[in-house]
N, C-alpha and C positions, 0 to 999 in steps of 0.2 A: 643737524650738523652745525648750523650757525649758532644755535643756543649753547651747545656744548663747546664747540671748538673756538668760538669767538667770545660769546657772552660769558661763559664759564671761565675762560681764560682771563678775561678782563676783570671779573669779580675776584679771582685769586690774586692778581697783581694789585688791585685796589685794596685788598685786605692787608697785604704785606708792605706796600710802598710807604704809607705814613710812618711806620716804625723805622724802616730803612732810612728815610729822609731825616728823621729826628736824630738817629745815631750816626748818620753819614756813612753808613756801611750796610752791606747785606748782599745777598746773592739770589737773583731770580733765575731759575732754570726752567725753561719751557720746552714742551715737546711739540715739534711741528711734524714733518714727515718728509721723505724724499719727494713727495708730491708738493712740498713747499719750495722745492728747488727746480723741479722739472715738471712740465705739463704732461698729462697722460690722457688718452682718449677716454671718454665717459667719466672723467673725474673733475669736471669743471667746478662744481660746488665744493666738493671735498678739497680739491687743490686750492681753490680760492680761499677757503678758511685757513689753510696752512700757509699760504703766501701772506695772509694778514698777520699771522703770528710772526713770521719772518721779518716783515717790515717793522712791526711794532717793537719787537725785541732789538732790532738794530737802532731804532730811535731811543729806546730805553737804555741802551748801552752808551749812546752818545751824550744824551742830556745830562746825566749825573757827572760824566767826565768833564763836561764844560763847567760844571759847578765845583770841580775839584773834590768830589767825594769818592769813596771806595765802594760804591754800589756797582756790583758786577751783574752782567746779563749774559746768559749762555743759552743757546738754542740747540736742541737735539733734533736731528733729521734721521729718524730710524727708517730702515728698509724692511726686510722680511724678519721680523722679530716674533717669535712664537708666544703670542699673548692670546687673550680671549677674542680678538678682533673677528676671527672667522665665525664665531657664534653669534655675531650681531648683524651679519649680512643677510638680507632677505631676498635680494635679487639672485635668482638661480644662476644665470650666466656669469655674473660677477663672482659669486661664491665658487663656482667650479673652476674658474680661471685662477683665482687666488689660492685655492686649495693646492693646485699643482705647483705654484710658485713656492708656497710655504713648505710643502712636503720636500721639495728639492733643495731650497735654500734657507729655510728658517733656522734661526739661531736662538739660544735661550735669552730671556730677558735679563739675566744676570750680566750679560755683556754690556747692556745699556747702564746697569747699575755701576759697573766698573768705571765707565766714562764719567758718570755723575760724581763718583767718589774722587776721580782724578781732578775734575773741575773744582770741587769743594776744597780739596787739599792744597790747591795752589795758594801761595801767599796772598794776603788781602790786597796787596798793591798790584796784582797780576791777574789778568783775565784772558781766557780763551773763549771767544764768544760763539763759535759754531763748531758742531760735531756732527758729521755724517757717520752714522753707525749702521753697519750691515754686514752680511756675510762676505767674506773675502772672495768667494767664487760666484757672487751674483752680479751679472752685468746690467744693473738697473739703469 
């Protein structure tokens, strides 16, 4: 989890940021999780990696603004989105719990794509830096 959710994330930002800094514009959009906003039992490591993304992206939003650039930073906090997530969970109890949640509340990933399109389509001098995306009827 740490390798993918933190190291992989940092590698992606490190690849894009030099170009964005040189052109004084760009848009970093990262995926955290509702677990990056709220703690959940048995989710300390996963949640910790997602809280890292949250904090990093907030600093990434502030620092370019201090330098008067148009580098934007947006973080997505998805809830129950029907992706391949459930196929990657090996702990039986966790999988069974999440299968029920996703069966009841899961929404298509296209909903997240719509939010990304909205963020990208904003004028270059405007940013919305956080998006919590999930089913309207899920009380997460």
